[in-house]
N, CA, C and O atoms as a Tinker XYZ file with bonds, in Angstrom:
   556  protein
     1  N    154.079000  119.371000   75.328000    73     2
     2  CA   154.060000  118.867000   76.683000    64     1     3
     3  C    153.991000  120.021000   77.688000    63     2     4     5
     4  O    153.405000  119.882000   78.762000    81     3
     5  N    154.591000  121.153000   77.334000    73     3     6
     6  CA   154.553000  122.302000   78.232000    64     5     7
     7  C    153.114000  122.780000   78.420000    63     6     8     9
     8  O    152.645000  122.946000   79.546000    81     7
     9  N    152.424000  122.997000   77.307000    73     7    10
    10  CA   151.028000  123.447000   77.414000    64     9    11
    11  C    150.160000  122.409000   78.106000    63    10    12    13
    12  O    149.274000  122.761000   78.885000    81    11
    13  N    150.404000  121.145000   77.833000    73    11    14
    14  CA   149.622000  120.085000   78.474000    64    13    15
    15  C    149.817000  120.100000   79.982000    63    14    16    17
    16  O    148.857000  119.905000   80.728000    81    15
    17  N    151.046000  120.329000   80.446000    73    15    18
    18  CA   151.303000  120.382000   81.888000    64    17    19
    19  C    150.610000  121.584000   82.522000    63    18    20    21
    20  O    150.052000  121.473000   83.614000    81    19
    21  N    150.640000  122.721000   81.850000    73    19    22
    22  CA   149.948000  123.901000   82.370000    64    21    23
    23  C    148.449000  123.621000   82.425000    63    22    24    25
    24  O    147.790000  123.933000   83.417000    81    23
    25  N    147.918000  123.038000   81.365000    73    23    26
    26  CA   146.485000  122.724000   81.299000    64    25    27
    27  C    146.060000  121.713000   82.358000    63    26    28    29
    28  O    144.906000  121.696000   82.783000    81    27
    29  N    147.001000  120.875000   82.778000    73    27    30
    30  CA   146.718000  119.799000   83.721000    64    29    31
    31  C    147.147000  120.169000   85.143000    63    30    32    33
    32  O    147.594000  119.312000   85.905000    81    31
    33  N    147.010000  121.435000   85.488000    73    31    34
    34  CA   147.311000  121.934000   86.842000    64    33    35
    35  C    148.740000  121.644000   87.289000    63    34    36    37
    36  O    148.989000  121.418000   88.474000    81    35
    37  N    149.687000  121.651000   86.336000    73    35    38
    38  CA   151.090000  121.469000   86.675000    64    37    39
    39  C    151.574000  120.035000   86.620000    63    38    40    41
    40  O    152.743000  119.764000   86.894000    81    39
    41  N    150.692000  119.116000   86.268000    73    39    42
    42  CA   151.062000  117.698000   86.198000    64    41    43
    43  C    151.386000  117.345000   84.739000    63    42    44    45
    44  O    150.554000  117.528000   83.850000    81    43
    45  N    152.588000  116.844000   84.510000    73    43    46
    46  CA   153.009000  116.408000   83.181000    64    45    47
    47  C    152.825000  114.898000   83.090000    63    46    48    49
    48  O    153.395000  114.139000   83.874000    81    47
    49  N    152.028000  114.485000   82.132000    73    47    50
    50  CA   151.772000  113.057000   81.958000    64    49    51
    51  C    152.815000  112.430000   81.034000    63    50    52    53
    52  O    153.388000  113.110000   80.183000    81    51
    53  N    153.050000  111.154000   81.207000    73    51    54
    54  CA   153.962000  110.398000   80.347000    64    53    55
    55  C    153.367000  110.369000   78.935000    63    54    56    57
    56  O    152.232000  109.930000   78.751000    81    55
    57  N    154.124000  110.831000   77.943000    73    55    58
    58  CA   153.573000  110.800000   76.580000    64    57    59
    59  C    153.603000  109.374000   76.010000    63    58    60    61
    60  O    154.458000  108.565000   76.369000    81    59
    61  N    152.657000  109.092000   75.122000    73    59    62
    62  CA   152.640000  107.808000   74.418000    64    61    63
    63  C    151.973000  107.999000   73.074000    63    62    64    65
    64  O    151.177000  108.920000   72.892000    81    63
    65  N    152.295000  107.134000   72.138000    73    63    66
    66  CA   151.765000  107.259000   70.783000    64    65    67
    67  C    150.557000  106.374000   70.532000    63    66    68    69
    68  O    149.681000  106.728000   69.742000    81    67
    69  N    150.500000  105.238000   71.189000    73    67    70
    70  CA   149.425000  104.283000   70.934000    64    69    71
    71  C    148.656000  104.056000   72.232000    63    70    72    73
    72  O    149.237000  103.662000   73.243000    81    71
    73  N    147.348000  104.305000   72.200000    73    71    74
    74  CA   146.523000  104.112000   73.386000    64    73    75
    75  C    146.037000  102.672000   73.493000    63    74    76    77
    76  O    145.988000  102.110000   74.588000    81    75
    77  N    145.675000  102.070000   72.353000    73    75    78
    78  CA   145.121000  100.717000   72.349000    64    77    79
    79  C    145.695000   99.918000   71.191000    63    78    80    81
    80  O    145.729000  100.390000   70.054000    81    79
    81  N    146.144000   98.711000   71.483000    73    79    82
    82  CA   146.599000   97.780000   70.444000    64    81    83
    83  C    145.504000   96.742000   70.236000    63    82    84    85
    84  O    144.900000   96.260000   71.194000    81    83
    85  N    145.256000   96.403000   68.972000    73    83    86
    86  CA   144.210000   95.432000   68.651000    64    85    87
    87  C    144.769000   94.328000   67.765000    63    86    88    89
    88  O    145.653000   94.555000   66.939000    81    87
    89  N    144.235000   93.135000   67.956000    73    87    90
    90  CA   144.619000   91.984000   67.161000    64    89    91
    91  C    143.852000   91.954000   65.852000    63    90    92    93
    92  O    143.035000   92.838000   65.592000    81    91
    93  N    144.108000   90.928000   65.009000    73    91    94
    94  CA   143.431000   90.818000   63.713000    64    93    95
    95  C    141.908000   90.746000   63.817000    63    94    96    97
    96  O    141.201000   91.136000   62.887000    81    95
    97  N    141.406000   90.251000   64.942000    73    95    98
    98  CA   139.956000   90.172000   65.129000    64    97    99
    99  C    139.399000   91.405000   65.855000    63    98   100   101
   100  O    138.242000   91.428000   66.274000    81    99
   101  N    140.247000   92.418000   65.989000    73    99   102
   102  CA   139.940000   93.687000   66.638000    64   101   103
   103  C    139.800000   93.593000   68.157000    63   102   104   105
   104  O    139.360000   94.547000   68.797000    81   103
   105  N    140.167000   92.458000   68.732000    73   103   106
   106  CA   140.158000   92.360000   70.188000    64   105   107
   107  C    141.340000   93.155000   70.743000    63   106   108   109
   108  O    142.394000   93.242000   70.114000    81   107
   109  N    141.151000   93.721000   71.909000    73   107   110
   110  CA   142.197000   94.527000   72.546000    64   109   111
   111  C    143.291000   93.598000   73.062000    63   110   112   113
   112  O    143.037000   92.690000   73.853000    81   111
   113  N    144.520000   93.850000   72.595000    73   111   114
   114  CA   145.666000   93.047000   73.041000    64   113   115
   115  C    146.561000   93.816000   73.999000    63   114   116   117
   116  O    147.407000   93.227000   74.672000    81   115
   117  N    146.380000   95.107000   74.060000    73   115   118
   118  CA   147.171000   95.919000   74.980000    64   117   119
   119  C    146.629000   97.334000   75.047000    63   118   120   121
   120  O    146.105000   97.859000   74.064000    81   119
   121  N    146.758000   97.945000   76.213000    73   119   122
   122  CA   146.313000   99.321000   76.405000    64   121   123
   123  C    147.357000  100.074000   77.211000    63   122   124   125
   124  O    148.023000   99.506000   78.076000    81   123
   125  N    147.489000  101.344000   76.919000    73   123   126
   126  CA   148.385000  102.208000   77.667000    64   125   127
   127  C    147.579000  102.901000   78.754000    63   126   128   129
   128  O    146.542000  103.507000   78.482000    81   127
   129  N    148.054000  102.808000   79.964000    73   127   130
   130  CA   147.379000  103.487000   81.073000    64   129   131
   131  C    148.059000  104.834000   81.302000    63   130   132   133
   132  O    149.287000  104.895000   81.366000    81   131
   133  N    147.299000  105.900000   81.425000    73   131   134
   134  CA   147.910000  107.198000   81.703000    64   133   135
   135  C    148.723000  107.143000   82.991000    63   134   136   137
   136  O    148.291000  106.560000   83.986000    81   135
   137  N    149.912000  107.761000   82.962000    73   135   138
   138  CA   150.735000  107.804000   84.164000    64   137   139
   139  C    151.439000  109.153000   84.267000    63   138   140   141
   140  O    151.814000  109.757000   83.262000    81   139
   141  N    151.607000  109.602000   85.488000    73   139   142
   142  CA   152.251000  110.883000   85.749000    64   141   143
   143  C    153.747000  110.772000   85.502000    63   142   144   145
   144  O    154.390000  109.836000   85.976000    81   143
   145  N    154.303000  111.727000   84.759000    73   143   146
   146  CA   155.735000  111.772000   84.493000    64   145   147
   147  C    156.439000  112.642000   85.532000    63   146   148   149
   148  O    157.445000  112.238000   86.115000    81   147
   149  N    155.891000  113.858000   85.760000    73   147   150
   150  CA   156.479000  114.761000   86.747000    64   149   151
   151  C    155.512000  115.897000   87.053000    63   150   152   153
   152  O    154.439000  116.002000   86.458000    81   151
   153  N    155.919000  116.746000   87.996000    73   151   154
   154  CA   155.155000  117.949000   88.339000    64   153   155
   155  C    156.110000  119.139000   88.228000    63   154   156   157
   156  O    156.664000  119.600000   89.225000    81   155
   157  N    156.293000  119.628000   86.994000    73   155   158
   158  CA   157.288000  120.684000   86.785000    64   157   159
   159  C    156.913000  122.040000   87.362000    63   158   160   161
   160  O    157.796000  122.856000   87.626000    81   159
   161  N    155.611000  122.304000   87.566000    73   159   162
   162  CA   155.166000  123.561000   88.159000    64   161   163
   163  C    154.024000  123.293000   89.122000    63   162   164   165
   164  O    153.351000  122.266000   89.040000    81   163
   165  N    153.817000  124.223000   90.027000    73   163   166
   166  CA   152.732000  124.069000   90.995000    64   165   167
   167  C    151.393000  124.369000   90.331000    63   166   168   169
   168  O    151.337000  124.988000   89.268000    81   167
   169  N    150.326000  123.925000   90.967000    73   167   170
   170  CA   148.979000  124.194000   90.473000    64   169   171
   171  C    148.707000  125.696000   90.431000    63   170   172   173
   172  O    148.040000  126.176000   89.514000    81   171
   173  N    149.215000  126.441000   91.411000    73   171   174
   174  CA   148.981000  127.890000   91.418000    64   173   175
   175  C    149.732000  128.576000   90.279000    63   174   176   177
   176  O    149.222000  129.526000   89.686000    81   175
   177  N    150.933000  128.104000   89.970000    73   175   178
   178  CA   151.677000  128.655000   88.833000    64   177   179
   179  C    150.964000  128.307000   87.533000    63   178   180   181
   180  O    150.865000  129.144000   86.636000    81   179
   181  N    150.468000  127.080000   87.427000    73   179   182
   182  CA   149.729000  126.667000   86.227000    64   181   183
   183  C    148.479000  127.528000   86.045000    63   182   184   185
   184  O    148.143000  127.899000   84.920000    81   183
   185  N    147.801000  127.844000   87.124000    73   183   186
   186  CA   146.608000  128.693000   87.061000    64   185   187
   187  C    146.969000  130.096000   86.571000    63   186   188   189
   188  O    146.278000  130.660000   85.723000    81   187
   189  N    148.048000  130.649000   87.108000    73   187   190
   190  CA   148.495000  131.977000   86.679000    64   189   191
   191  C    148.910000  131.953000   85.208000    63   190   192   193
   192  O    148.600000  132.883000   84.465000    81   191
   193  N    149.603000  130.907000   84.786000    73   191   194
   194  CA   150.016000  130.775000   83.383000    64   193   195
   195  C    148.796000  130.667000   82.469000    63   194   196   197
   196  O    148.771000  131.262000   81.391000    81   195
   197  N    147.792000  129.913000   82.896000    73   195   198
   198  CA   146.565000  129.784000   82.106000    64   197   199
   199  C    145.912000  131.144000   81.911000    63   198   200   201
   200  O    145.480000  131.477000   80.807000    81   199
   201  N    145.840000  131.924000   82.973000    73   199   202
   202  CA   145.257000  133.257000   82.880000    64   201   203
   203  C    146.041000  134.136000   81.905000    63   202   204   205
   204  O    145.453000  134.845000   81.087000    81   203
   205  N    147.366000  134.085000   81.998000    73   203   206
   206  CA   148.193000  134.902000   81.100000    64   205   207
   207  C    148.067000  134.426000   79.646000    63   206   208   209
   208  O    147.973000  135.242000   78.729000    81   207
   209  N    148.066000  133.101000   79.442000    73   207   210
   210  CA   147.965000  132.561000   78.085000    64   209   211
   211  C    146.597000  132.845000   77.468000    63   210   212   213
   212  O    146.493000  133.068000   76.262000    81   211
   213  N    145.562000  132.836000   78.281000    73   211   214
   214  CA   144.227000  133.182000   77.788000    64   213   215
   215  C    144.189000  134.644000   77.373000    63   214   216   217
   216  O    143.565000  134.991000   76.370000    81   215
   217  N    144.850000  135.499000   78.135000    73   215   218
   218  CA   144.916000  136.918000   77.797000    64   217   219
   219  C    145.675000  137.135000   76.481000    63   218   220   221
   220  O    145.317000  138.019000   75.702000    81   219
   221  N    146.717000  136.338000   76.230000    73   219   222
   222  CA   147.466000  136.435000   74.972000    64   221   223
   223  C    146.548000  136.196000   73.780000    63   222   224   225
   224  O    146.629000  136.903000   72.776000    81   223
   225  N    145.670000  135.194000   73.894000    73   223   226
   226  CA   144.766000  134.866000   72.786000    64   225   227
   227  C    143.595000  135.852000   72.720000    63   226   228   229
   228  O    143.148000  136.206000   71.629000    81   227
   229  N    143.106000  136.289000   73.859000    73   227   230
   230  CA   141.973000  137.222000   73.871000    64   229   231
   231  C    142.364000  138.633000   73.441000    63   230   232   233
   232  O    141.606000  139.307000   72.744000    81   231
   233  N    143.564000  139.082000   73.863000    73   231   234
   234  CA   143.916000  140.498000   73.699000    64   233   235
   235  C    145.308000  140.771000   73.146000    63   234   236   237
   236  O    145.654000  141.929000   72.910000    81   235
   237  N    146.105000  139.746000   72.935000    73   235   238
   238  CA   147.500000  139.983000   72.571000    64   237   239
   239  C    147.887000  139.431000   71.220000    63   238   240   241
   240  O    147.087000  139.406000   70.285000    81   239
   241  N    149.125000  138.990000   71.133000    73   239   242
   242  CA   149.665000  138.501000   69.856000    64   241   243
   243  C    148.986000  137.239000   69.372000    63   242   244   245
   244  O    149.072000  136.913000   68.187000    81   243
   245  N    148.314000  136.518000   70.256000    73   243   246
   246  CA   147.710000  135.239000   69.887000    64   245   247
   247  C    146.292000  135.316000   69.362000    63   246   248   249
   248  O    145.643000  134.279000   69.230000    81   247
   249  N    145.782000  136.500000   69.058000    73   247   250
   250  CA   144.391000  136.593000   68.599000    64   249   251
   251  C    144.093000  135.741000   67.364000    63   250   252   253
   252  O    142.954000  135.297000   67.220000    81   251
   253  N    145.049000  135.487000   66.465000    73   251   254
   254  CA   144.738000  134.580000   65.350000    64   253   255
   255  C    144.496000  133.132000   65.799000    63   254   256   257
   256  O    144.082000  132.297000   64.995000    81   255
   257  N    144.752000  132.836000   67.067000    73   255   258
   258  CA   144.495000  131.509000   67.610000    64   257   259
   259  C    143.113000  131.365000   68.227000    63   258   260   261
   260  O    142.792000  130.317000   68.788000    81   259
   261  N    142.294000  132.401000   68.129000    73   259   262
   262  CA   140.947000  132.352000   68.694000    64   261   263
   263  C    140.061000  131.374000   67.929000    63   262   264   265
   264  O    140.196000  131.197000   66.718000    81   263
   265  N    139.149000  130.744000   68.674000    73   263   266
   266  CA   138.151000  129.844000   68.093000    64   265   267
   267  C    136.799000  130.297000   68.633000    63   266   268   269
   268  O    136.623000  130.407000   69.846000    81   267
   269  N    135.850000  130.558000   67.751000    73   267   270
   270  CA   134.533000  131.049000   68.163000    64   269   271
   271  C    133.887000  130.117000   69.186000    63   270   272   273
   272  O    133.754000  128.914000   68.958000    81   271
   273  N    133.494000  130.692000   70.307000    73   271   274
   274  CA   132.784000  129.944000   71.329000    64   273   275
   275  C    133.652000  129.076000   72.222000    63   274   276   277
   276  O    133.134000  128.383000   73.098000    81   275
   277  N    134.976000  129.100000   72.016000    73   275   278
   278  CA   135.882000  128.277000   72.812000    64   277   279
   279  C    136.996000  129.168000   73.353000    63   278   280   281
   280  O    137.653000  129.870000   72.585000    81   279
   281  N    137.213000  129.146000   74.664000    73   279   282
   282  CA   138.285000  129.914000   75.276000    64   281   283
   283  C    139.607000  129.164000   75.066000    63   282   284   285
   284  O    139.764000  128.026000   75.507000    81   283
   285  N    140.546000  129.818000   74.390000    73   283   286
   286  CA   141.839000  129.216000   74.073000    64   285   287
   287  C    142.926000  129.914000   74.878000    63   286   288   289
   288  O    142.941000  131.142000   74.966000    81   287
   289  N    143.835000  129.142000   75.464000    73   287   290
   290  CA   145.023000  129.673000   76.122000    64   289   291
   291  C    146.198000  129.377000   75.205000    63   290   292   293
   292  O    146.359000  128.242000   74.756000    81   291
   293  N    147.026000  130.388000   74.917000    73   291   294
   294  CA   148.121000  130.145000   73.983000    64   293   295
   295  C    149.251000  131.134000   74.118000    63   294   296   297
   296  O    149.136000  132.149000   74.806000    81   295
   297  N    150.351000  130.821000   73.446000    73   295   298
   298  CA   151.528000  131.691000   73.426000    64   297   299
   299  C    152.181000  131.590000   72.069000    63   298   300   301
   300  O    152.441000  130.493000   71.573000    81   299
   301  N    152.448000  132.741000   71.466000    73   299   302
   302  CA   153.122000  132.790000   70.178000    64   301   303
   303  C    154.628000  132.878000   70.374000    63   302   304   305
   304  O    155.114000  133.229000   71.449000    81   303
   305  N    155.352000  132.552000   69.313000    73   303   306
   306  CA   156.790000  132.714000   69.349000    64   305   307
   307  C    157.363000  132.758000   67.945000    63   306   308   309
   308  O    156.821000  132.161000   67.015000    81   307
   309  N    158.469000  133.476000   67.809000    73   307   310
   310  CA   159.191000  133.551000   66.547000    64   309   311
   311  C    160.666000  133.451000   66.893000    63   310   312   313
   312  O    161.181000  134.265000   67.660000    81   311
   313  N    161.350000  132.459000   66.335000    73   311   314
   314  CA   162.756000  132.234000   66.653000    64   313   315
   315  C    163.611000  132.461000   65.414000    63   314   316   317
   316  O    163.452000  131.785000   64.398000    81   315
   317  N    164.510000  133.415000   65.517000    73   315   318
   318  CA   165.449000  133.671000   64.434000    64   317   319
   319  C    166.454000  132.524000   64.356000    63   318   320   321
   320  O    166.863000  131.988000   65.386000    81   319
   321  N    166.854000  132.146000   63.146000    73   319   322
   322  CA   167.784000  131.028000   62.983000    64   321   323
   323  C    169.218000  131.446000   63.256000    63   322   324   325
   324  O    170.045000  130.624000   63.651000    81   323
   325  N    169.515000  132.716000   63.048000    73   323   326
   326  CA   170.891000  133.169000   63.205000    64   325   327
   327  C    171.740000  132.893000   61.977000    63   326   328   329
   328  O    172.938000  133.176000   61.964000    81   327
   329  N    171.125000  132.347000   60.957000    73   327   330
   330  CA   171.829000  132.037000   59.714000    64   329   331
   331  C    171.286000  132.956000   58.630000    63   330   332   333
   332  O    170.081000  132.992000   58.380000    81   331
   333  N    172.173000  133.690000   57.995000    73   331   334
   334  CA   171.764000  134.619000   56.936000    64   333   335
   335  C    170.976000  133.902000   55.853000    63   334   336   337
   336  O    171.392000  132.857000   55.354000    81   335
   337  N    169.834000  134.474000   55.496000    73   335   338
   338  CA   169.010000  133.921000   54.436000    64   337   339
   339  C    168.031000  132.838000   54.864000    63   338   340   341
   340  O    167.236000  132.369000   54.050000    81   339
   341  N    168.076000  132.435000   56.127000    73   339   342
   342  CA   167.142000  131.418000   56.624000    64   341   343
   343  C    166.047000  132.124000   57.421000    63   342   344   345
   344  O    166.321000  132.810000   58.406000    81   343
   345  N    164.822000  131.946000   56.985000    73   343   346
   346  CA   163.684000  132.598000   57.627000    64   345   347
   347  C    163.469000  132.056000   59.036000    63   346   348   349
   348  O    163.923000  130.956000   59.353000    81   347
   349  N    162.785000  132.813000   59.877000    73   347   350
   350  CA   162.572000  132.390000   61.266000    64   349   351
   351  C    161.611000  131.199000   61.380000    63   350   352   353
   352  O    160.815000  130.922000   60.483000    81   351
   353  N    161.718000  130.521000   62.500000    73   351   354
   354  CA   160.772000  129.472000   62.857000    64   353   355
   355  C    159.657000  130.123000   63.659000    63   354   356   357
   356  O    159.916000  130.841000   64.625000    81   355
   357  N    158.419000  129.873000   63.260000    73   355   358
   358  CA   157.254000  130.452000   63.928000    64   357   359
   359  C    156.538000  129.349000   64.689000    63   358   360   361
   360  O    156.404000  128.235000   64.183000    81   359
   361  N    156.073000  129.645000   65.905000    73   359   362
   362  CA   155.383000  128.618000   66.677000    64   361   363
   363  C    154.228000  129.212000   67.489000    63   362   364   365
   364  O    154.153000  130.416000   67.732000    81   363
   365  N    153.343000  128.315000   67.889000    73   363   366
   366  CA   152.220000  128.659000   68.756000    64   365   367
   367  C    151.893000  127.423000   69.565000    63   366   368   369
   368  O    151.682000  126.346000   69.006000    81   367
   369  N    151.851000  127.571000   70.874000    73   367   370
   370  CA   151.482000  126.461000   71.747000    64   369   371
   371  C    150.214000  126.861000   72.494000    63   370   372   373
   372  O    150.069000  128.005000   72.923000    81   371
   373  N    149.291000  125.896000   72.645000    73   371   374
   374  CA   147.982000  126.257000   73.172000    64   373   375
   375  C    147.254000  125.067000   73.776000    63   374   376   377
   376  O    147.661000  123.914000   73.628000    81   375
   377  N    146.149000  125.393000   74.469000    73   375   378
   378  CA   145.218000  124.362000   74.923000    64   377   379
   379  C    143.824000  124.964000   75.025000    63   378   380   381
   380  O    143.660000  126.180000   75.127000    81   379
   381  N    142.828000  124.089000   74.994000    73   379   382
   382  CA   141.437000  124.557000   75.009000    64   381   383
   383  C    140.510000  123.437000   75.462000    63   382   384   385
   384  O    140.869000  122.263000   75.363000    81   383
   385  N    139.345000  123.773000   75.947000    73   383   386
   386  CA   138.972000  125.074000   76.484000    64   385   387
   387  C    139.856000  125.427000   77.677000    63   386   388   389
   388  O    140.267000  124.547000   78.434000    81   387
   389  N    140.139000  126.686000   77.837000    73   387   390
   390  CA   141.077000  127.116000   78.873000    64   389   391
   391  C    140.615000  126.727000   80.273000    63   390   392   393
   392  O    141.444000  126.439000   81.136000    81   391
   393  N    139.302000  126.714000   80.512000    73   391   394
   394  CA   138.787000  126.417000   81.851000    64   393   395
   395  C    138.505000  124.924000   82.080000    63   394   396   397
   396  O    138.238000  124.518000   83.211000    81   395
   397  N    138.562000  124.115000   81.032000    73   395   398
   398  CA   138.349000  122.671000   81.138000    64   397   399
   399  C    139.083000  121.987000   79.975000    63   398   400   401
   400  O    138.447000  121.456000   79.064000    81   399
   401  N    140.420000  122.001000   80.009000    73   399   402
   402  CA   141.211000  121.575000   78.858000    64   401   403
   403  C    140.917000  120.149000   78.380000    63   402   404   405
   404  O    140.881000  119.197000   79.160000    81   403
   405  N    140.709000  120.045000   77.069000    73   403   406
   406  CA   140.473000  118.762000   76.414000    64   405   407
   407  C    141.542000  118.460000   75.364000    63   406   408   409
   408  O    141.725000  117.306000   74.977000    81   407
   409  N    142.249000  119.501000   74.899000    73   407   410
   410  CA   143.233000  119.345000   73.833000    64   409   411
   411  C    144.374000  120.333000   74.035000    63   410   412   413
   412  O    144.156000  121.486000   74.408000    81   411
   413  N    145.585000  119.869000   73.786000    73   411   414
   414  CA   146.769000  120.732000   73.750000    64   413   415
   415  C    147.367000  120.614000   72.351000    63   414   416   417
   416  O    147.511000  119.516000   71.814000    81   415
   417  N    147.712000  121.761000   71.773000    73   415   418
   418  CA   148.228000  121.797000   70.403000    64   417   419
   419  C    149.467000  122.675000   70.361000    63   418   420   421
   420  O    149.467000  123.790000   70.883000    81   419
   421  N    150.522000  122.167000   69.736000    73   419   422
   422  CA   151.704000  122.978000   69.463000    64   421   423
   423  C    151.980000  122.896000   67.968000    63   422   424   425
   424  O    152.035000  121.810000   67.391000    81   423
   425  N    152.151000  124.053000   67.354000    73   423   426
   426  CA   152.430000  124.128000   65.919000    64   425   427
   427  C    153.768000  124.823000   65.728000    63   426   428   429
   428  O    153.987000  125.915000   66.253000    81   427
   429  N    154.656000  124.195000   64.982000    73   427   430
   430  CA   155.957000  124.768000   64.647000    64   429   431
   431  C    156.057000  124.817000   63.132000    63   430   432   433
   432  O    155.892000  123.800000   62.459000    81   431
   433  N    156.330000  126.007000   62.595000    73   431   434
   434  CA   156.476000  126.183000   61.149000    64   433   435
   435  C    157.920000  126.623000   60.895000    63   434   436   437
   436  O    158.300000  127.757000   61.184000    81   435
   437  N    158.695000  125.721000   60.361000    73   435   438
   438  CA   160.101000  126.017000   60.115000    64   437   439
   439  C    160.278000  126.928000   58.916000    63   438   440   441
   440  O    159.520000  126.867000   57.948000    81   439
   441  N    161.283000  127.763000   58.998000    73   439   442
   442  CA   161.664000  128.686000   57.925000    64   441   443
   443  C    160.500000  129.512000   57.399000    63   442   444   445
   444  O    160.422000  129.807000   56.207000    81   443
   445  N    159.598000  129.880000   58.301000    73   443   446
   446  CA   158.558000  130.832000   57.979000    64   445   447
   447  C    157.400000  130.375000   57.124000    63   446   448   449
   448  O    156.477000  131.149000   56.871000    81   447
   449  N    157.427000  129.130000   56.672000    73   447   450
   450  CA   156.340000  128.664000   55.820000    64   449   451
   451  C    156.172000  129.565000   54.610000    63   450   452   453
   452  O    157.160000  130.015000   54.029000    81   451
   453  N    154.946000  129.830000   54.230000    73   451   454
   454  CA   154.661000  130.661000   53.056000    64   453   455
   455  C    155.044000  132.132000   53.240000    63   454   456   457
   456  O    155.195000  132.857000   52.258000    81   455
   457  N    155.204000  132.577000   54.494000    73   455   458
   458  CA   155.531000  133.985000   54.726000    64   457   459
   459  C    157.032000  134.265000   54.783000    63   458   460   461
   460  O    157.445000  135.424000   54.836000    81   459
   461  N    157.842000  133.216000   54.772000    73   459   462
   462  CA   159.292000  133.410000   54.777000    64   461   463
   463  C    159.757000  134.296000   55.903000    63   462   464   465
   464  O    159.431000  134.055000   57.066000    81   463
   465  N    160.529000  135.337000   55.565000    73   463   466
   466  CA   161.105000  136.226000   56.570000    64   465   467
   467  C    160.075000  137.077000   57.299000    63   466   468   469
   468  O    160.390000  137.675000   58.328000    81   467
   469  N    158.864000  137.143000   56.791000    73   467   470
   470  CA   157.809000  137.930000   57.429000    64   469   471
   471  C    157.004000  137.098000   58.439000    63   470   472   473
   472  O    156.065000  137.609000   59.049000    81   471
   473  N    157.360000  135.844000   58.614000    73   471   474
   474  CA   156.602000  134.937000   59.466000    64   473   475
   475  C    156.713000  135.308000   60.940000    63   474   476   477
   476  O    157.762000  135.730000   61.425000    81   475
   477  N    155.599000  135.136000   61.626000    73   475   478
   478  CA   155.547000  135.216000   63.086000    64   477   479
   479  C    154.687000  134.055000   63.566000    63   478   480   481
   480  O    153.946000  133.456000   62.785000    81   479
   481  N    154.787000  133.743000   64.841000    73   479   482
   482  CA   153.935000  132.693000   65.395000    64   481   483
   483  C    152.466000  133.028000   65.249000    63   482   484   485
   484  O    151.642000  132.147000   65.003000    81   483
   485  N    152.135000  134.310000   65.403000    73   483   486
   486  CA   150.738000  134.733000   65.273000    64   485   487
   487  C    150.229000  134.576000   63.850000    63   486   488   489
   488  O    149.115000  134.096000   63.637000    81   487
   489  N    151.032000  134.974000   62.882000    73   487   490
   490  CA   150.578000  134.975000   61.495000    64   489   491
   491  C    150.546000  133.593000   60.863000    63   490   492   493
   492  O    149.683000  133.304000   60.035000    81   491
   493  N    151.487000  132.736000   61.252000    73   491   494
   494  CA   151.637000  131.450000   60.567000    64   493   495
   495  C    151.140000  130.260000   61.393000    63   494   496   497
   496  O    150.388000  129.427000   60.885000    81   495
   497  N    151.549000  130.176000   62.645000    73   495   498
   498  CA   151.272000  128.981000   63.447000    64   497   499
   499  C    149.938000  129.024000   64.186000    63   498   500   501
   500  O    149.256000  128.003000   64.277000    81   499
   501  N    149.552000  130.189000   64.716000    73   499   502
   502  CA   148.307000  130.283000   65.500000    64   501   503
   503  C    147.068000  129.892000   64.700000    63   502   504   505
   504  O    146.214000  129.184000   65.234000    81   503
   505  N    146.929000  130.321000   63.444000    73   503   506
   506  CA   145.740000  129.896000   62.690000    64   505   507
   507  C    145.679000  128.382000   62.475000    63   506   508   509
   508  O    144.588000  127.814000   62.422000    81   507
   509  N    146.813000  127.733000   62.352000    73   507   510
   510  CA   146.834000  126.273000   62.195000    64   509   511
   511  C    146.328000  125.619000   63.483000    63   510   512   513
   512  O    145.498000  124.711000   63.442000    81   511
   513  N    146.835000  126.088000   64.624000    73   511   514
   514  CA   146.387000  125.545000   65.909000    64   513   515
   515  C    144.894000  125.768000   66.099000    63   514   516   517
   516  O    144.188000  124.879000   66.574000    81   515
   517  N    144.410000  126.950000   65.731000    73   515   518
   518  CA   142.976000  127.243000   65.861000    64   517   519
   519  C    142.143000  126.285000   65.016000    63   518   520   521
   520  O    141.083000  125.832000   65.446000    81   519
   521  N    142.621000  125.981000   63.824000    73   519   522
   522  CA   141.895000  125.048000   62.953000    64   521   523
   523  C    141.854000  123.649000   63.556000    63   522   524   525
   524  O    140.838000  122.961000   63.456000    81   523
   525  N    142.945000  123.225000   64.179000    73   523   526
   526  CA   142.977000  121.906000   64.817000    64   525   527
   527  C    142.023000  121.878000   66.007000    63   526   528   529
   528  O    141.248000  120.936000   66.166000    81   527
   529  N    142.083000  122.913000   66.838000    73   527   530
   530  CA   141.193000  122.980000   68.000000    64   529   531
   531  C    139.732000  122.979000   67.558000    63   530   532   533
   532  O    138.902000  122.274000   68.132000    81   531
   533  N    139.427000  123.773000   66.537000    73   531   534
   534  CA   138.047000  123.821000   66.054000    64   533   535
   535  C    137.601000  122.466000   65.488000    63   534   536   537
   536  O    136.457000  122.054000   65.680000    81   535
   537  N    138.506000  121.784000   64.795000    73   535   538
   538  CA   138.166000  120.475000   64.230000    64   537   539
   539  C    137.873000  119.458000   65.329000    63   538   540   541
   540  O    136.995000  118.609000   65.172000    81   539
   541  N    138.595000  119.540000   66.430000    73   539   542
   542  CA   138.422000  118.586000   67.521000    64   541   543
   543  C    137.248000  118.959000   68.432000    63   542   544   545
   544  O    136.468000  118.094000   68.831000    81   543
   545  N    137.127000  120.239000   68.754000    73   543   546
   546  CA   136.138000  120.666000   69.744000    64   545   547
   547  C    134.907000  121.355000   69.144000    63   546   548   549
   548  O    133.894000  121.505000   69.828000    81   547
   549  N    134.979000  121.769000   67.897000    73   547   550
   550  CA   133.887000  122.518000   67.283000    64   549   551
   551  C    132.616000  121.706000   67.195000    63   550   552   553
   552  O    132.636000  120.475000   67.196000    81   551
   553  N    131.522000  122.415000   67.118000    73   551   554
   554  CA   130.223000  121.748000   67.072000    64   553   555
   555  C    129.729000  121.624000   65.661000    63   554   556
   556  O    128.646000  121.086000   65.431000    81   555
């Protein structure tokens, strides 16, 4: 929701799981209408955040989140559990295309996934997000 609000010029939309309900004959029995939930940040702050997040993917820790031909805005993260022997949680939150957002993706990999204690958001979560973005937006 954080990345979606940044992508949407600071407007956070009400989340929902089902867009359209259909009856046994496939007729539409109900639809969810998009509605604004809140405006947690200004449009100018969202623009600045988009620029910074795009730089993270283009030049920083988020380079594993790059998708050929698509500008991705993203942020990596690695959270230590604070419990001895428990690997960190790795995450990556993103949206694309950065200049005309169509998709927001957040990936959280608990306990480091296959990399265990060596996990970072860049190494574990960003490639998953890139694959999702490419699957949705790729040509």
